[in-house]
C-alpha positions in Angstrom: 88.4 38.6 -103.5 86.4 39.5 -99.9 83.8 37.6 -99.8 83.9 33.8 -99.0 82.6 31.5 -102.2 80.3 29.0 -101.5 79.9 25.8 -102.6 77.2 25.4 -105.3 77.2 27.4 -109.0 76.0 30.1 -110.7 76.3 31.5 -114.0 77.6 29.1 -116.4 78.5 26.4 -113.6 81.5 27.5 -112.1 81.2 25.8 -109.0 81.5 28.7 -106.8 78.8 31.1 -105.7 79.8 34.5 -104.3 78.4 34.9 -101.5 76.4 38.5 -100.9 75.2 40.4 -97.7 72.0 38.8 -96.7 68.9 40.0 -98.2 66.0 39.3 -96.1 66.2 41.0 -93.0 62.7 41.0 -92.4 61.4 40.2 -89.1 57.8 39.4 -88.7 57.0 39.0 -85.3 54.8 41.1 -83.8 53.8 42.7 -86.8 50.5 43.4 -88.8 50.4 41.1 -90.9 47.9 38.1 -91.2 50.0 35.7 -89.8 52.6 36.8 -87.1 55.2 34.7 -84.5 55.4 36.9 -81.2 57.3 33.8 -79.5 58.8 30.1 -79.0 59.0 28.7 -75.8 61.7 27.2 -75.4 64.2 29.2 -77.7 66.9 26.4 -77.7 67.9 22.8 -77.6 70.5 20.3 -77.3 71.8 19.6 -80.7 70.9 15.9 -80.6 67.4 16.3 -79.0 64.1 16.5 -80.4 62.2 19.1 -78.3 58.8 20.2 -78.3 58.2 24.0 -78.8 55.2 26.1 -78.3 55.0 28.8 -81.0 52.8 31.8 -80.0 51.6 34.4 -82.4 48.4 35.1 -84.9 46.9 33.7 -87.9 47.5 30.1 -87.2 44.5 28.6 -88.9 44.0 25.5 -91.5 46.9 23.5 -92.6 49.9 24.8 -90.9 53.9 24.2 -91.3 56.8 25.4 -89.5 60.0 25.6 -90.8 63.4 25.3 -88.5 65.7 26.9 -91.3 65.3 24.1 -94.2 63.4 21.7 -92.0 59.8 21.4 -92.4 57.3 20.1 -89.7 53.9 19.5 -88.8 52.3 22.0 -86.3 49.5 21.0 -84.1 47.1 23.9 -84.1 45.6 24.7 -80.8 43.8 27.7 -81.6 44.8 30.7 -84.1 47.5 31.8 -81.5 48.8 28.8 -80.5 50.6 25.8 -81.8 53.2 22.7 -80.8 55.6 21.6 -83.2 58.5 19.3 -82.4 61.9 21.0 -83.0 64.3 18.2 -85.1 67.7 17.5 -84.1 70.3 19.3 -86.0 73.0 17.3 -84.6 75.1 20.9 -84.6 75.1 24.0 -83.1 73.5 26.7 -84.9 70.7 29.3 -84.9 68.3 29.2 -87.5 65.1 31.2 -88.7 61.6 29.8 -87.6 58.8 30.1 -90.3 55.3 29.3 -89.6 52.9 29.1 -93.1 48.9 28.8 -92.9 46.1 29.6 -94.7 46.5 33.2 -94.1 49.9 33.6 -95.6 53.5 33.3 -93.8 55.6 34.3 -91.2 59.2 34.4 -90.4 61.2 35.2 -87.1 64.6 35.8 -87.4 67.2 33.6 -85.4 64.1 32.2 -83.8 65.7 29.1 -82.7 69.2 28.1 -81.5 70.7 24.5 -80.8 73.7 24.7 -78.5 75.6 22.7 -75.7 74.3 24.7 -73.1 71.2 27.1 -72.7 72.2 30.9 -74.4 73.0 33.9 -73.1 69.6 36.1 -73.8 70.9 39.0 -75.6 67.9 41.3 -75.9 67.8 41.3 -79.8 69.5 40.8 -82.9 73.4 40.1 -82.8 74.6 43.4 -83.8 78.4 42.2 -85.3 79.7 44.0 -82.4 82.0 41.1 -81.0 85.8 41.3 -81.4 87.9 38.9 -82.7 89.9 38.9 -79.2 87.6 36.9 -77.4 88.7 33.7 -76.8 86.5 32.3 -74.3 86.4 28.3 -74.2 82.4 29.3 -74.9 82.1 32.5 -76.3 80.9 31.5 -79.4 78.5 28.6 -78.5 75.5 28.4 -81.0 76.7 30.6 -83.6 78.7 30.4 -86.9 82.5 31.1 -86.9 83.8 30.1 -90.3 83.0 28.4 -93.4 85.6 25.7 -95.5 84.5 24.2 -98.7 86.3 21.5 -101.1 85.2 20.6 -104.1 85.5 18.6 -107.4 83.4 19.2 -110.9 84.1 17.5 -113.9 82.8 19.4 -116.7 82.0 17.9 -120.1 82.9 20.3 -122.4 85.0 22.9 -121.1 85.6 24.7 -124.6 81.5 25.1 -125.0 81.7 27.1 -121.8 84.7 29.1 -122.0 87.1 27.0 -119.6 90.2 25.7 -120.2 90.0 22.4 -118.4 87.7 19.7 -117.8 88.6 19.2 -113.8 88.1 21.8 -111.2 89.5 21.0 -107.6 89.2 23.7 -105.1 89.4 24.4 -101.3 88.6 27.6 -99.6 88.1 28.5 -95.8 87.6 31.6 -93.6 87.1 32.5 -90.1 85.0 35.2 -88.4 83.8 36.7 -85.3 81.0 34.4 -84.5 77.4 35.2 -85.9 73.8 33.8 -85.6 73.9 33.8 -89.6 74.6 30.3 -91.1 76.7 30.2 -94.6 74.0 27.5 -96.1 70.6 29.2 -94.6 70.0 30.5 -98.1 69.5 27.2 -99.9 65.4 26.3 -101.1 63.9 23.5 -98.4 64.5 19.9 -99.3 62.1 19.0 -102.2 62.0 22.2 -103.6 63.1 24.7 -106.2 63.5 28.4 -106.3 64.4 30.8 -109.4 67.4 33.0 -109.1 68.3 32.1 -105.7 70.1 35.0 -103.6 72.9 33.6 -101.4 74.0 35.0 -98.3 76.9 35.6 -96.6 77.7 35.1 -92.7 80.3 37.0 -92.8 82.2 39.5 -95.2 85.2 40.5 -93.2 87.7 37.4 -91.8 89.8 37.0 -88.6 93.3 36.6 -88.6 93.9 33.0 -88.5 97.6 32.7 -89.5 98.9 32.1 -92.7 98.3 28.3 -93.5 96.0 25.7 -93.0 95.7 21.9 -94.1 93.5 19.4 -95.4 95.2 15.8 -94.6 94.0 12.7 -95.4 96.0 9.4 -94.2 98.5 8.9 -91.1 99.1 11.7 -89.2 102.9 11.5 -89.4 103.1 10.6 -93.3 99.8 11.3 -95.0 98.7 10.2 -98.3 97.1 13.6 -99.4 98.2 17.1 -98.0 96.4 19.9 -99.1 98.2 23.2 -98.3 95.8 26.5 -98.3 97.6 30.0 -98.0 95.9 32.8 -96.3 95.6 36.0 -98.4 95.4 39.6 -97.0 91.9 39.8 -96.4 92.3 36.2 -94.5 90.4 33.8 -96.6 92.4 31.0 -97.1 92.6 29.7 -100.4 94.8 26.2 -102.3 96.5 26.6 -105.5 97.1 23.8 -108.3 94.9 21.1 -106.9 94.3 17.8 -109.0 91.9 15.2 -108.7 94.9 13.5 -106.7 94.0 16.0 -103.8 89.9 14.9 -104.1 89.6 11.6 -102.8 86.4 10.1 -102.6 84.2 9.0 -99.3 87.6 9.9 -97.3 87.5 11.7 -94.4 90.2 14.5 -93.8 91.4 16.4 -90.6 91.9 19.9 -90.9 95.0 21.5 -89.4 95.5 25.4 -88.7 98.4 26.7 -87.8 96.9 29.5 -85.7 97.7 33.1 -85.1 96.2 36.0 -84.4 93.0 36.0 -83.4 92.6 31.8 -84.1 94.6 29.4 -82.2 96.1 26.6 -83.5 94.3 23.2 -83.7 94.2 20.0 -84.9 90.6 18.2 -86.1 90.3 15.0 -86.9 87.6 13.4 -89.9 86.5 17.1 -90.1 85.6 17.0 -93.9 84.2 13.8 -95.4 84.4 13.7 -99.4 81.5 12.3 -101.4 82.0 10.0 -104.3 81.5 10.6 -107.6 78.2 10.8 -109.9 77.7 7.8 -112.3 75.0 6.4 -115.0 73.9 10.2 -115.2 71.0 10.3 -117.7 70.2 12.1 -120.0 73.7 11.2 -121.1 74.0 13.2 -124.2 74.5 16.2 -121.4 78.0 14.7 -120.8 78.9 15.1 -124.7 82.3 16.4 -124.6 83.0 17.9 -128.2 81.9 21.2 -129.3 79.7 20.1 -132.6 77.9 17.9 -129.8 77.1 20.2 -127.0 73.7 20.9 -126.5 72.6 18.0 -128.1 70.7 16.6 -124.4 67.1 17.5 -125.4 65.5 18.6 -121.8 61.8 18.7 -121.9 60.0 21.4 -120.0 57.0 18.8 -119.0 59.3 16.2 -118.0 62.9 17.0 -116.9 64.1 14.4 -115.6 67.3 13.3 -114.3 68.7 10.6 -112.5 72.3 9.1 -111.5 73.5 7.2 -109.4 76.4 6.9 -107.1 77.7 5.3 -103.5 79.4 6.3 -100.5 77.7 8.6 -98.0 75.6 11.8 -99.2 73.2 13.8 -97.8 71.7 16.0 -100.6 71.6 16.9 -103.7 71.1 20.2 -106.3 70.5 20.3 -110.5 71.5 23.6 -110.9 70.4 24.9 -114.3 71.3 28.2 -115.9 68.8 29.3 -118.7 70.5 31.3 -122.0 68.4 32.6 -125.2 69.4 30.8 -128.2 71.8 33.8 -128.9 73.3 33.6 -125.5 71.9 35.8 -123.2 71.2 35.0 -119.5 67.7 34.2 -118.8 67.4 32.7 -115.5 69.3 30.2 -113.2 66.5 27.4 -111.6 68.0 25.4 -108.1 66.2 22.3 -107.5 67.7 20.5 -104.1 66.3 17.8 -102.6 67.7 14.1 -101.1 70.7 11.9 -103.0 67.7 9.6 -104.1 69.1 9.1 -107.5 66.5 10.9 -109.2 64.9 14.4 -110.3 61.9 15.9 -111.9 62.2 20.1 -112.6 58.6 20.9 -112.7 57.7 22.6 -116.1 56.7 25.8 -114.0 60.4 26.7 -113.7 61.2 26.1 -117.1 58.5 28.6 -118.8 61.4 29.8 -121.1 61.5 29.8 -124.9 62.1 26.4 -126.5 65.5 26.5 -127.9 66.6 28.1 -124.7 70.8 26.9 -124.2 71.1 25.2 -120.9 74.2 24.6 -118.7 73.4 21.8 -116.7 75.1 21.2 -113.1 74.5 18.2 -111.3 75.9 18.2 -107.2 76.3 15.6 -104.6 77.4 17.0 -101.5 77.3 16.6 -97.8 77.1 19.7 -95.0 78.5 18.9 -91.8 80.3 21.2 -88.8 83.0 21.0 -86.4 83.7 23.4 -83.6 86.2 26.0 -83.1 88.1 24.9 -80.0 89.0 28.5 -79.0 85.5 29.8 -79.2 83.0 26.9 -79.0 81.6 28.5 -82.5 80.6 26.2 -85.5 82.8 26.0 -88.9 80.3 24.7 -91.5 82.1 22.3 -94.2 80.7 21.2 -97.6 82.1 19.2 -99.5 81.0 18.7 -103.2 81.3 16.3 -106.1 79.9 17.7 -109.4 79.2 17.4 -113.1 78.8 20.0 -115.4 76.9 19.5 -119.0 74.6 21.2 -121.5 71.4 20.7 -123.0 68.7 22.4 -124.8 64.8 23.5 -123.7 62.5 21.5 -125.5 58.0 20.9 -125.8 
């Protein structure tokens, strides 16, 4: 396995989305399109501060919206070449694309804005990936992403219907890499939107030598109640094996311990991972039927594809992921809707324009995205913790 698996499912809801190289490398700054972005002033902010930003470019007219990564803000249009916006507080050190959408079209400035503890050095262009893993400066990775850790539990309503052998999947994976401006989660749709066949992007495809062992632990340092051991493979990817439901304590803060070695120093980070609570009172309840004869009984209407759930404990966001298959089992598409963890979501009819009778594999994922800093270089390790439920349904008019 040469690419770290991300936290949302693809293909029969297998709770792991293989990352791929970034597919969107377009930078529209200064091009000849109707809308363009020339510059931002300032280009950075402290992680916990909102910051007034002036954007210069072209094609700024009518209703104009600016996105910092996946966060949308309303822009004040000074004239067709100038916008004033307030960049939100990110809460973590990271770099994101900036997108402007006006009546004239859309433009994106790759890696246009950074949240960091201090003003980043101007490198004069895109990160070329030329940094080496041996750079152990205390702040050399500030404002960049230097790793990913994911921890998840998925309950499967009818595993035999989906060619699986267990009704429960618990997994933990992690990797550390040369700091990069690319985020592991920047490909997700904006909050409150849906996408067809979303394409994940990888922040890195090669990992640093960080030793051979790391742990996720819950409870006292001297006698932890739960200790999840992750072992590193030859490619540097850490993974745990043989996990059970008892390893995933809900609404719990886990510390991360890395034995260290090679390019990453040993460290301990308290409360680096916080797990969400389970999903309860899910409707339509028929999607959770466990017997093969009852599978796909849930009728998901194209015009009113409503899903509701209840849960307690902290979680920030929610996704409904639907894999659509023909009645004979051929894959047609994947639909992903992404929103806040409000307890209800409707998938718009435009995203379910497939033949009635199509078979659906429906994943509902409650999760939290957070981060902590690597002590050796100050880069951000993104963390994703997920509680998911996987069921089945049939598309109807």
